N, C-alpha and C positions, 0 to 999 in steps of 0.2 A: 712615277714610282719613287718611293723613298729609299734612301740609303739605309740598309739594314746590315748590321754586323752581328754575326753569330758568335756567341761565346761558348766554348766547349767546357771550360773549367773555370770555376770562380774560387778565388782564395778568400776564405772567411776569416774574420778576426779570431785570434787565438782564444780557445775555450768555448767557441760556439760551433755548432754543426749546421748543416744546411737547413734543418727544420727549426732552428732557433733554440733547441734544447741544449742545456749546458752539458759539456763533457768534463771529465775530471781535469782539474787544473793543478798547477804547482805554485806554491807560495815560497818565495826565497827571502830569507832574512840575510842580507848581505854582510860582508866582512866588517863594514863600518856601522852596521845597524845594532840597536840595543832595544830589546823588547822586554817589558815587564808586565805581567798579567796572564790572561788566558787567551790562547789562540786555538780556535776550532776551525778546521778546514775540511771542506768536502773535496778531497783530492790528496795530493802529496805535499810534503813540506821539506825544504832543504834549508838547513841552518848553517851559516858561515860566520855569524857574528855572536852576540851575547844574548841569552834568553834566561829570564827568571820567571817562574810561575808554573804554568801548565800548558802543554801542547797536545791537542787531540786531532787526529787526522783519520779520514776514512781510508786513505791510501797509505803510502810509505812515508817514513820520517828518516831523513838522512842528516847526520851530524858530521860536518866537514872537519878536517884536521885542525883548522884555524878557530873552530867554535869553542865557546865556553857556555855550558848549559847547566843551570841550577833549576831544574824543573821536573815535574812528573810528565812522562811521555807515554802516549797511548796511540797505537796505530796498527795497521795490518802487518807491516814489516818495519823494523827499526835497525838502521845501520849506524854504528858509532865509530868514528875515526878521530874525534876530538875528545874533550873532557866533559863528562856528564856526571852530575851529582843529583840523584833523584830516582824515584822508583820508575820502572819501565814495564809496560804491558804491551806485548807484541802478539797479536792474534795468530800470526802465521810463523814469524821467525825473527830472532834477534841475532845480529852479528856484530862482533867487535873486531875491528881491523887495525893494522899498522901500529901507530902509537896511541890508539884509543884507550881511554880509561873510563870505567863506569863504577860509581860508588852508589849503591842503592839496591833495593830488592827487585827481583826480576820474575815476571810471570810470562811464559811463552811455551809453546809445544816443541819448538826447535831452537837450538842455540849453537852458534859457531863462534869460537874464540880463537883468534889467530895467536901464534907464538909472539911473545913480546908485548901483548896487551895486558891490561889490568882490569880485573873484575872483583869487586868486594861487595858482598851482600848475600842475602838469602835468594836461592834460585828454585823456582817451582816450574817443573816441566811436564805436568800432567796433561794428557790430551784434552781433557775437558776445559782447560784454560782457554782454548781457542773456541771461537763461536762459528757456527755454520754459515751465518748470513753476513759476517763482517762487522757486526755490531759489537760494542764493548761488552766484555764479560763483567758481571756485577758480583 
């Protein structure tokens, strides 16, 4: 008789499920990272460093207080705590927190701006700006 060990639970690599299908992931641009160009992510993005260009995500985009972003942002939800210069499209919600500063045009159905933050630009909050399937509005 062989020695057989039963395993009740298996820890899978991050971003993979038991059936091998991808689950949403999170891409982090760290505090010492510098990205220039276009970043398209199936999942969420957290920016702590510097980004220039364009960021598109099927999930949420979070701009950390230490971040400097000169880019067009497009995602399900966008949370700004750092400095953003560029247009923002948030299909569900845009929020600007703490010492966050946003300079650019905004298109979102829901907007939260905390006291002490700065928002400069045109704001469009029509419900039709959001899409029903999470795809980008054109």
